[in-house]
N, CA, C and O atoms as a MOPAC input file, in Angstrom:
PM7 MOZYME 1SCF
protein

 N    138.61200 1   116.72200 1   -12.36800 1
 C    138.10800 1   116.11700 1   -13.17300 1
 C    139.26800 1   115.03000 1   -13.23800 1
 O    140.35400 1   115.36600 1   -13.71100 1
 N    139.03600 1   113.55700 1   -12.71200 1
 C    140.28900 1   112.23500 1   -12.96900 1
 C    139.99200 1   112.27000 1   -14.42300 1
 O    138.97900 1   112.53200 1   -15.07200 1
 N    141.41300 1   111.86200 1   -14.77300 1
 C    141.19300 1   110.96900 1   -16.52700 1
 C    140.65400 1   109.83600 1   -16.56600 1
 O    140.43600 1   109.36400 1   -17.68200 1
 N    140.30400 1   109.11500 1   -15.44400 1
 C    138.79600 1   107.89100 1   -15.56500 1
 C    137.63100 1   108.78800 1   -16.03400 1
 O    137.10000 1   108.66400 1   -17.13800 1
 N    137.27700 1   109.70300 1   -15.10900 1
 C    135.81600 1   110.39000 1   -15.75000 1
 C    136.02600 1   110.89800 1   -17.15600 1
 O    135.07700 1   110.76400 1   -17.92800 1
 N    137.12500 1   111.45800 1   -17.59700 1
 C    137.49000 1   111.77400 1   -19.09500 1
 C    137.26500 1   110.88300 1   -19.99300 1
 O    136.71700 1   111.10200 1   -21.07400 1
 N    137.84900 1   109.37100 1   -19.43000 1
 C    138.07700 1   108.27800 1   -20.28700 1
 C    136.74200 1   107.12100 1   -20.32900 1
 O    136.64500 1   106.14200 1   -21.06900 1
 N    135.70000 1   107.63500 1   -19.19400 1
 C    134.57000 1   106.95800 1   -19.05800 1
 C    133.83100 1   107.79900 1   -20.13100 1
 O    133.34100 1   107.14700 1   -21.05300 1
 N    133.70300 1   108.91100 1   -20.15100 1
 C    132.79400 1   109.91700 1   -20.58700 1
 C    133.13100 1   109.41900 1   -22.34500 1
 O    132.22700 1   108.84700 1   -22.95600 1
 N    134.15000 1   109.62900 1   -22.87200 1
 C    134.50600 1   109.19100 1   -24.36100 1
 C    134.25900 1   107.66100 1   -24.70500 1
 O    134.62800 1   107.20900 1   -25.78900 1
 N    133.63300 1   106.88500 1   -23.76300 1
 C    133.57600 1   105.70100 1   -24.16500 1
 C    131.45400 1   105.49700 1   -24.28900 1
 O    130.66000 1   104.92100 1   -25.03100 1
 N    131.37900 1   106.59900 1   -22.74900 1
 C    129.94100 1   106.39500 1   -23.31100 1
 C    129.48500 1   107.89600 1   -24.21300 1
 O    128.45200 1   108.50600 1   -23.93300 1
 N    130.41800 1   108.33600 1   -25.29200 1
 C    129.44900 1   109.05700 1   -26.08400 1
 C    129.84600 1   108.12500 1   -27.45000 1
 O    129.04200 1   108.05300 1   -28.38000 1
 N    131.17700 1   107.40300 1   -27.49400 1
 C    131.65700 1   106.49700 1   -28.31500 1
 C    130.25300 1   105.69700 1   -28.81800 1
 O    130.01200 1   105.52700 1   -30.01400 1
 N    129.26200 1   105.17900 1   -27.61600 1
 C    128.65600 1   104.21200 1   -27.82200 1
 C    127.20600 1   104.56800 1   -28.08500 1
 O    126.36500 1   103.80200 1   -28.55600 1
 N    127.01000 1   105.91300 1   -27.69700 1
 C    125.68100 1   106.56100 1   -28.31500 1
 C    125.90700 1   107.28700 1   -29.57100 1
 O    124.89400 1   107.66200 1   -30.16100 1
 N    127.21800 1   107.59300 1   -30.16100 1
 C    127.48700 1   107.61800 1   -31.87600 1
 C    126.83500 1   106.69300 1   -32.08900 1
 O    125.76200 1   106.83200 1   -32.67700 1
 N    127.27100 1   105.48800 1   -31.68500 1
 C    127.33300 1   104.39600 1   -32.59400 1
 C    125.62400 1   104.17900 1   -32.37700 1
 O    124.92400 1   103.60400 1   -33.21000 1
 N    125.26400 1   104.58400 1   -31.47500 1
 C    123.59200 1   104.21900 1   -31.83100 1
 C    122.79300 1   104.54200 1   -32.62100 1
 O    121.90300 1   103.97700 1   -33.25700 1
 N    123.44500 1   106.17600 1   -32.47900 1
 C    122.62900 1   107.11000 1   -33.70500 1
 C    122.71100 1   106.95100 1   -35.15800 1
 O    121.90400 1   107.17300 1   -36.06000 1
 N    124.43900 1   106.30900 1   -35.12600 1
 C    124.71600 1   105.82200 1   -36.68800 1
 C    123.57100 1   104.86700 1   -36.85800 1
 O    122.91100 1   105.13800 1   -37.86100 1
 N    123.05900 1   103.64900 1   -36.06200 1
 C    122.49100 1   102.28200 1   -36.55300 1
 C    120.38700 1   102.77700 1   -36.66000 1
 O    119.41700 1   102.06200 1   -36.90800 1
 N    120.48000 1   104.04500 1   -36.38500 1
 C    119.08500 1   104.52700 1   -36.29300 1
 C    118.85000 1   104.69100 1   -38.41200 1
 O    119.85700 1   104.74500 1   -39.11800 1
 N    117.94200 1   104.72200 1   -38.80600 1
 C    117.31500 1   104.87500 1   -39.79100 1
 C    117.98300 1   106.22700 1   -40.55700 1
 O    118.10600 1   107.11000 1   -39.70800 1
 N    118.34100 1   106.57000 1   -41.56500 1
 C    118.72200 1   108.15600 1   -41.93900 1
 C    118.21200 1   109.15600 1   -41.78400 1
 O    118.78100 1   110.17400 1   -41.38800 1
 N    116.78900 1   109.02800 1   -42.12800 1
 C    116.04400 1   110.02500 1   -41.54700 1
 C    115.53100 1   110.62800 1   -40.33000 1
 O    115.09600 1   111.72900 1   -39.99500 1
 N    115.77700 1   109.32500 1   -39.71100 1
 C    116.24700 1   109.81100 1   -37.61200 1
 C    117.11700 1   110.10600 1   -37.67600 1
 O    117.18800 1   110.95500 1   -36.78700 1
 N    118.26800 1   110.03500 1   -38.26200 1
 C    119.83100 1   110.11700 1   -38.03500 1
 C    120.09400 1   112.15100 1   -38.72600 1
 O    120.91600 1   113.04700 1   -38.53400 1
 N    119.12700 1   112.00700 1   -39.34400 1
 C    119.47200 1   113.38000 1   -39.82800 1
 C    118.82100 1   114.29000 1   -38.89700 1
 O    119.50600 1   115.19800 1   -38.42600 1
 N    117.40700 1   114.16100 1   -38.51000 1
 C    116.91700 1   114.79300 1   -37.65600 1
 C    117.50200 1   114.97800 1   -36.69200 1
 O    117.56700 1   116.05300 1   -36.09600 1
 N    118.21300 1   113.58300 1   -36.27600 1
 C    119.02100 1   113.75400 1   -34.53000 1
 C    120.31400 1   114.75600 1   -34.89400 1
 O    120.62500 1   115.59000 1   -34.04300 1
 N    120.90100 1   114.70400 1   -35.86200 1
 C    122.02600 1   115.87700 1   -35.85000 1
 C    121.22900 1   117.25300 1   -35.95100 1
 O    121.48100 1   118.03800 1   -35.03700 1
 N    120.45200 1   117.61200 1   -36.75800 1
 C    119.66000 1   119.00000 1   -36.39800 1
 C    119.35800 1   119.25300 1   -34.87500 1
 O    119.77800 1   120.20400 1   -34.21500 1
 N    118.75800 1   118.48900 1   -34.55100 1
 C    118.49200 1   118.31100 1   -32.76000 1
 C    119.58900 1   118.79300 1   -31.86800 1
 O    119.59800 1   119.68000 1   -31.01400 1
 N    120.40300 1   118.06900 1   -32.24300 1
 C    121.61000 1   118.30400 1   -31.23500 1
 C    122.15300 1   119.48300 1   -31.59100 1
 O    122.12700 1   120.25100 1   -30.62900 1
 N    122.78800 1   120.11800 1   -32.86000 1
 C    123.08200 1   121.24800 1   -33.29200 1
 C    121.99400 1   122.41300 1   -32.47900 1
 O    122.49000 1   123.42600 1   -31.98900 1
 N    120.74300 1   122.20300 1   -32.40800 1
 C    120.05800 1   122.89700 1   -32.20900 1
 C    120.17700 1   123.15300 1   -30.19000 1
 O    120.24900 1   124.16600 1   -29.49300 1
 N    120.14700 1   121.84900 1   -29.91200 1
 C    120.13800 1   122.30100 1   -28.26800 1
 C    121.84300 1   122.16400 1   -28.18900 1
 O    121.99100 1   121.54000 1   -27.13800 1
 N    122.72300 1   122.32800 1   -28.54900 1
 C    123.95300 1   123.00500 1   -28.23900 1
 C    123.95800 1   124.43300 1   -28.47300 1
 O    124.81600 1   125.09000 1   -27.88500 1
 N    123.02000 1   125.10200 1   -29.34600 1
 C    123.32100 1   126.46800 1   -29.44500 1
 C    122.23200 1   127.13200 1   -28.64700 1
 O    122.09600 1   128.35600 1   -28.62900 1
 N    121.66700 1   126.52200 1   -28.16600 1
 C    120.25500 1   127.15500 1   -27.53300 1
 C    120.15200 1   126.44600 1   -25.87500 1
 O    119.95600 1   126.89500 1   -24.74500 1
 N    120.33300 1   125.48800 1   -26.30500 1
 C    119.74200 1   124.30600 1   -25.14600 1
 C    120.06800 1   124.03200 1   -23.45000 1
 O    120.76400 1   124.87300 1   -22.88200 1
 N    119.83000 1   123.48500 1   -23.08900 1
 C    119.87100 1   123.96800 1   -21.57900 1
 C    121.43900 1   123.31300 1   -21.31500 1
 O    121.90400 1   122.33500 1   -21.90100 1
 N    122.07200 1   124.08700 1   -20.32900 1
 C    123.15100 1   124.40200 1   -19.90100 1
 C    123.46500 1   122.79400 1   -19.38900 1
 O    124.48300 1   122.34400 1   -19.91500 1
 N    122.91300 1   122.04800 1   -18.64900 1
 C    123.71100 1   120.76800 1   -18.92500 1
 C    123.50400 1   119.89700 1   -19.42600 1
 O    123.10300 1   118.88400 1   -18.85400 1
 N    123.71900 1   119.99300 1   -20.73900 1
 C    123.35500 1   119.58200 1   -22.19700 1
 C    125.48300 1   119.21800 1   -22.13400 1
 O    125.97400 1   118.13700 1   -22.46000 1
 N    125.86600 1   119.78900 1   -21.90500 1
 C    127.37500 1   119.56100 1   -21.68900 1
 C    127.94500 1   118.96900 1   -20.58700 1
 O    129.15900 1   118.80400 1   -20.46300 1
 N    127.00400 1   118.59800 1   -19.67400 1
 C    127.12200 1   117.67300 1   -18.64700 1
 C    126.90700 1   116.71600 1   -18.45800 1
 O    126.18200 1   116.43300 1   -17.50400 1
 N    127.58500 1   115.48400 1   -19.51200 1
 C    126.78700 1   113.88800 1   -19.69200 1
 C    125.86100 1   114.14600 1   -21.04100 1
 O    125.68200 1   115.22000 1   -21.61600 1
 N    125.31500 1   112.81800 1   -21.38300 1
 C    124.64700 1   113.14600 1   -22.25200 1
 C    122.97200 1   112.31200 1   -22.13400 1
 O    122.64000 1   111.52200 1   -23.01800 1
 N    122.23800 1   112.55600 1   -21.19700 1
 C    120.98500 1   111.88500 1   -20.61800 1
 C    120.02700 1   112.36000 1   -21.47900 1
 O    119.11800 1   111.58300 1   -21.77400 1
 N    120.03000 1   113.86500 1   -22.11800 1
 C    119.03100 1   114.05100 1   -22.62500 1
 C    119.07700 1   113.84100 1   -24.50700 1
 O    118.10700 1   113.73500 1   -25.25700 1
 N    120.34600 1   113.83700 1   -24.81600 1
 C    120.73800 1   112.80600 1   -26.30400 1
 C    119.96700 1   111.79900 1   -26.06100 1
 O    118.78200 1   111.59300 1   -26.32500 1
 N    120.70100 1   111.23700 1   -25.56900 1
 C    120.34600 1   109.31300 1   -24.96300 1
 C    119.06700 1   109.06600 1   -25.10800 1
 O    118.60500 1   108.23400 1   -25.89000 1
 N    118.15500 1   110.09000 1   -24.03200 1
 C    116.69700 1   110.06700 1   -23.88600 1
 C    116.05400 1   109.90000 1   -25.59200 1
 O    115.30300 1   109.00800 1   -25.98500 1
 N    116.66600 1   111.14900 1   -26.47400 1
 C    116.27200 1   111.37900 1   -27.78900 1
 C    116.27100 1   110.15100 1   -28.86400 1
 O    115.51500 1   109.93800 1   -29.81200 1
 N    117.28300 1   109.49200 1   -28.42200 1
 C    118.24100 1   108.13100 1   -28.94200 1
 C    117.17100 1   107.08500 1   -28.70200 1
 O    116.69900 1   106.41700 1   -29.62200 1
 N    116.81000 1   106.96600 1   -27.45200 1
 C    115.83800 1   105.98300 1   -26.87300 1
 C    114.40700 1   106.56600 1   -27.40400 1
 O    113.62300 1   105.69700 1   -27.78600 1
 N    114.07900 1   107.56200 1   -27.45900 1
 C    112.45700 1   108.29400 1   -28.63500 1
 C    112.47200 1   107.23100 1   -30.15800 1
 O    111.55500 1   106.63800 1   -30.72800 1
 N    114.15900 1   107.35000 1   -30.49800 1
 C    113.70600 1   107.55300 1   -31.97800 1
 C    114.12500 1   106.06400 1   -32.36400 1
 O    113.68500 1   105.50300 1   -33.36800 1
 N    115.16500 1   105.38400 1   -31.32300 1
 C    114.26900 1   103.62300 1   -31.74200 1
 C    113.26100 1   103.20200 1   -31.70600 1
 O    112.76400 1   102.58400 1   -32.64800 1
 N    112.57100 1   103.47100 1   -30.37800 1
 C    111.14200 1   103.23100 1   -30.50200 1
 C    110.29400 1   103.27700 1   -31.51400 1
 O    109.55700 1   102.38500 1   -31.93500 1
 N    110.50600 1   104.88800 1   -32.06200 1
 C    109.82200 1   105.12400 1   -33.14400 1
 C    110.30600 1   104.12800 1   -34.54100 1
 O    109.51400 1   103.47200 1   -35.21800 1
 N    111.97800 1   104.22000 1   -34.78700 1
 C    112.09000 1   103.21900 1   -35.83100 1
 C    111.65800 1   102.10700 1   -35.69000 1
 O    111.04200 1   101.67100 1   -36.66200 1
 N    111.76500 1   101.34700 1   -34.66900 1
 C    111.05100 1    99.81500 1   -34.30200 1
 C    109.70700 1    99.29600 1   -34.55800 1
 O    109.27700 1    98.22500 1   -34.98800 1
 N    108.94700 1   100.86600 1   -33.98400 1
 C    107.28500 1   101.04800 1   -34.96500 1
 C    106.77900 1   101.32200 1   -36.03200 1
 O    105.64900 1   101.50600 1   -36.48500 1
 N    108.44900 1   101.32400 1   -36.58800 1
 C    108.18500 1   101.83900 1   -38.32800 1
 C    107.49600 1   102.66800 1   -38.59300 1
 O    106.91300 1   102.63600 1   -39.67700 1
 N    107.24400 1   104.06900 1   -37.39700 1
 C    107.21300 1   105.30100 1   -37.77000 1
 C    108.46300 1   106.32300 1   -38.61300 1
 O    109.66900 1   106.17200 1   -38.41400 1
 N    107.93500 1   107.25400 1   -39.47200 1
 C    108.79200 1   108.04700 1   -39.98100 1
 C    109.07800 1   109.06200 1   -38.88000 1
 O    108.26900 1   109.37400 1   -38.00600 1
 N    110.74500 1   109.71200 1   -39.05800 1
 C    110.69600 1   110.30700 1   -37.72100 1
 C    110.21800 1   111.92700 1   -37.55500 1
 O    110.67600 1   112.55000 1   -36.59700 1
 N    109.53700 1   112.42500 1   -38.24900 1
 C    108.77700 1   113.45600 1   -38.41300 1
 C    106.78100 1   112.66400 1   -37.47400 1
 O    105.82900 1   113.40500 1   -37.22900 1
 N    106.79200 1   111.54700 1   -37.27500 1
 C    106.04700 1   111.18700 1   -36.84800 1
 C    106.41800 1   111.05400 1   -35.43900 1
 O    105.53200 1   110.73100 1   -34.64700 1
 N    107.35900 1   111.21600 1   -35.10900 1
 C    107.61200 1   110.70900 1   -33.59300 1
 C    107.85300 1   112.51800 1   -33.10400 1
 O    107.09300 1   112.98600 1   -32.25600 1
 N    108.99200 1   113.42900 1   -33.75200 1
 C    108.94900 1   114.43300 1   -33.31600 1
 C    107.71800 1   115.49800 1   -33.70200 1
 O    107.44200 1   116.48000 1   -33.01200 1
 N    106.95900 1   115.07900 1   -35.06300 1
 C    106.12600 1   116.21700 1   -35.25700 1
 C    106.71100 1   116.98900 1   -36.14000 1
 O    107.86600 1   117.21700 1   -35.77900 1
 N    106.43200 1   117.51700 1   -37.17200 1
 C    106.98300 1   118.49300 1   -38.36200 1
 C    107.71000 1   120.08700 1   -37.99000 1
 O    108.51400 1   120.75400 1   -38.64200 1
 N    106.96200 1   120.38200 1   -36.49700 1
 C    108.14400 1   121.54500 1   -35.98300 1
 C    109.08300 1   120.60800 1   -35.01100 1
 O    108.70100 1   119.92500 1   -34.06100 1
 N    110.55400 1   120.78400 1   -35.56600 1
 C    111.54100 1   119.80300 1   -35.01900 1
 C    111.74700 1   121.13000 1   -33.97100 1
 O    110.92700 1   121.08600 1   -33.05300 1
 N    112.43600 1   122.00800 1   -33.92500 1
 C    112.58000 1   123.60000 1   -33.07100 1
 C    111.59400 1   123.45400 1   -32.10500 1
 O    112.05800 1   123.64900 1   -30.98100 1
 N    109.90200 1   123.07100 1   -32.11400 1
 C    109.26200 1   123.48200 1   -31.06000 1
 C    109.47300 1   121.98300 1   -30.24700 1
 O    109.70600 1   121.95400 1   -29.03900 1
 N    109.37000 1   120.88000 1   -30.99100 1
 C    109.78700 1   119.56700 1   -30.37900 1
 C    111.02900 1   119.69000 1   -28.69900 1
 O    110.87700 1   119.12100 1   -27.61900 1
 N    112.38400 1   120.84300 1   -29.23100 1
 C    113.36100 1   120.48600 1   -28.92300 1
 C    113.20100 1   121.31500 1   -27.56800 1
 O    113.63800 1   121.00900 1   -26.45900 1
 N    112.08900 1   123.01300 1   -28.11900 1
 C    111.85600 1   123.41200 1   -26.75100 1
 C    111.06300 1   122.72200 1   -25.84900 1
 O    111.20400 1   122.85600 1   -24.63300 1
 N    110.01700 1   121.79600 1   -26.49400 1
 C    109.35200 1   121.58900 1   -25.53400 1
 C    110.22000 1   120.42100 1   -24.81400 1
 O    109.72200 1   119.82300 1   -23.86000 1
 N    111.07600 1   120.21100 1   -25.12000 1
 C    112.15800 1   118.90000 1   -24.12900 1
 C    112.66600 1   119.89500 1   -23.29300 1
 O    112.50700 1   119.68200 1   -22.09100 1
 N    113.38900 1   121.20300 1   -23.69600 1
 C    114.15700 1   121.77700 1   -22.95300 1
 C    113.29000 1   122.51800 1   -21.75000 1
 O    113.89600 1   122.57700 1   -20.68000 1
 N    111.74600 1   123.18300 1   -21.77400 1
 C    111.37500 1   123.75200 1   -21.28900 1
 C    111.58300 1   124.11700 1   -19.92100 1
 O    111.37700 1   125.28500 1   -19.59200 1
 N    111.97600 1   123.24700 1   -19.05500 1
 C    111.98300 1   123.18200 1   -17.40800 1
 C    113.49100 1   123.55900 1   -17.05200 1
 O    113.88800 1   124.04000 1   -15.99000 1
 N    114.23800 1   123.23200 1   -18.17600 1
 C    115.75700 1   123.76600 1   -17.66000 1
 C    116.52600 1   125.32300 1   -17.92600 1
 O    115.99100 1   126.29200 1   -18.46500 1
 N    117.69800 1   125.26000 1   -17.47300 1
 C    117.75000 1   126.57600 1   -17.48000 1
 C    119.02100 1   126.24800 1   -18.63500 1
 O    119.77300 1   125.29000 1   -18.81600 1
 N    118.79700 1   127.76300 1   -19.38900 1
 C    119.22000 1   127.56500 1   -20.91400 1
 C    120.44500 1   128.50900 1   -20.57400 1
 O    120.94500 1   129.04000 1   -19.58200 1
 N    120.70900 1   128.40500 1   -22.30400 1
 C    122.42600 1   129.60600 1   -21.80300 1
 C    121.87800 1   130.71400 1   -22.32500 1
 O    122.57800 1   131.71600 1   -22.17200 1
 N    120.72900 1   130.89400 1   -22.96400 1
 C    119.82100 1   132.31600 1   -23.36800 1
 C    119.32800 1   133.00800 1   -21.90600 1
 O    119.16100 1   134.20300 1   -21.65900 1
 N    119.14100 1   131.73600 1   -20.95000 1
 C    118.46300 1   132.19000 1   -19.60800 1
 C    119.70000 1   133.10100 1   -18.63100 1
 O    119.57800 1   134.08700 1   -17.90400 1
 N    120.90400 1   132.25400 1   -19.00800 1
 C    122.03100 1   132.50700 1   -18.65600 1
 C    123.04200 1   133.90600 1   -18.57400 1
 O    123.73500 1   134.41000 1   -17.69100 1
 N    122.72700 1   134.23000 1   -19.97700 1
 C    122.74400 1   135.37300 1   -20.50100 1
 C    122.04500 1   136.69600 1   -20.60800 1
 O    122.58400 1   137.79400 1   -20.74500 1
 N    120.19000 1   136.30800 1   -20.48600 1
 C    119.80500 1   137.34100 1   -19.86000 1
 C    120.09400 1   137.88300 1   -18.50300 1
 O    120.34400 1   139.08600 1   -18.44500 1
 N    120.10100 1   136.96900 1   -17.06000 1
 C    120.72600 1   137.19400 1   -16.17700 1
 C    122.18300 1   137.91500 1   -16.06100 1
 O    122.28100 1   138.95600 1   -15.41000 1
 N    123.23200 1   137.37700 1   -16.66300 1
 C    124.02100 1   138.41300 1   -16.90800 1
 C    123.60300 1   139.94100 1   -17.36300 1
 O    123.77000 1   140.88900 1   -16.59600 1
 N    123.22000 1   140.04500 1   -18.26600 1
 C    122.70700 1   141.15400 1   -19.18000 1
 C    122.38000 1   141.86200 1   -18.44600 1
 O    123.08800 1   142.86900 1   -18.40200 1
 N    121.10300 1   141.81900 1   -17.38700 1
 C    120.22900 1   142.30600 1   -16.03500 1
 C    121.23300 1   142.71900 1   -15.09700 1
 O    121.23200 1   143.84700 1   -14.60300 1
 N    122.16100 1   141.76800 1   -14.81600 1
 C    123.28200 1   142.34500 1   -13.60100 1
 C    123.97000 1   143.55000 1   -14.09400 1
 O    124.08500 1   144.52500 1   -13.35200 1
 N    124.46100 1   143.55100 1   -15.36200 1
 C    125.39400 1   144.21100 1   -15.95500 1
 C    124.70800 1   145.98700 1   -15.84600 1
 O    125.28700 1   147.04700 1   -15.61000 1
 N    123.07700 1   145.63800 1   -16.17200 1
 C    122.66400 1   146.67900 1   -16.01400 1
 C    122.40300 1   147.46000 1   -15.19000 1
 O    122.42400 1   148.68200 1   -15.34000 1
 N    121.96200 1   146.52600 1   -13.64100 1
 C    121.19700 1   146.81900 1   -12.56400 1
 C    122.73300 1   147.83600 1   -12.13300 1
 O    122.61200 1   148.96600 1   -11.66000 1
 N    124.06200 1   147.21600 1   -12.38700 1
 C    125.13200 1   147.39800 1   -11.34300 1
 C    125.71900 1   149.35800 1   -12.45400 1
 O    126.07000 1   150.47100 1   -12.06500 1
 N    125.52200 1   148.79000 1   -13.67900 1
 C    125.81900 1   150.26500 1   -14.22900 1
 C    124.90100 1   151.60700 1   -13.68400 1
 O    125.34000 1   152.71400 1   -13.37100 1
 N    123.37600 1   151.10300 1   -13.67400 1
 C    122.24300 1   151.80400 1   -13.07800 1
 C    122.52500 1   152.76400 1   -11.59100 1
 O    122.21400 1   153.86900 1   -11.14800 1
 N    123.27000 1   151.62800 1   -11.19600 1
 C    123.35100 1   152.11500 1    -9.82200 1
 C    124.76100 1   152.76100 1    -9.09300 1
 O    125.03400 1   153.08700 1    -7.93800 1
 N    125.41200 1   152.76800 1   -10.22600 1
 C    126.41300 1   153.86400 1   -10.34500 1
 C    126.70400 1   155.15200 1   -10.73900 1
 O    127.38900 1   156.10100 1   -10.35900 1
 N    125.69600 1   154.76100 1   -11.93100 1
 C    124.58200 1   156.53700 1   -12.57300 1
 C    124.47100 1   156.87000 1   -11.13200 1
 O    125.21500 1   157.57000 1   -10.44500 1
 N    123.46400 1   156.27100 1   -10.83700 1
 C    122.44600 1   157.09300 1    -9.86900 1
 C    123.05100 1   157.36600 1    -8.58900 1
 O    122.46900 1   158.15500 1    -7.84500 1
 N    124.27700 1   156.75900 1    -8.17000 1
 C    124.93900 1   157.10500 1    -7.10000 1
 C    125.97400 1   158.23400 1    -7.49400 1
 O    126.56500 1   158.99600 1    -6.72900 1
 N    126.04600 1   158.16200 1    -8.79500 1
 C    127.03500 1   159.88000 1    -9.29000 1
 C    126.04900 1   161.20700 1    -8.73600 1
 O    126.33500 1   162.21400 1    -8.08700 1
 N    124.56400 1   160.62100 1    -9.40400 1
 C    123.70000 1   162.01200 1    -9.19700 1
 C    123.43000 1   161.92200 1    -7.28900 1
 O    122.28300 1   162.03700 1    -6.85800 1
 N    123.93500 1   161.83300 1    -6.88100 1
 C    123.85300 1   161.41400 1    -5.51600 1
 C    124.12900 1   162.93600 1    -5.26900 1
 O    124.20300 1   163.37000 1    -4.11900 1

């Protein structure tokens, strides 16, 4: 990664944060919880750029402009809203499950090879 890429990424992130701070307070609260949720469970790609988060801000800006409350936009089950956003993305949980399956398969192969 080039230094220029890092600088551009920081500029992009600062602009993103400024957009979030411009949202109404209820939207900011829900956005922060969504961001935490996605960083814990959600797509591996989220650490590469801010596309998904930016899309959420776009949606929130539209909702706020229409005078809607944030839960009118997301629904009352915000975790389900998040899960729906990432349903077709590979998540950290998926990666972990694959890793566990590979380790179990290796261990079982060694075990069965010893029995032969």
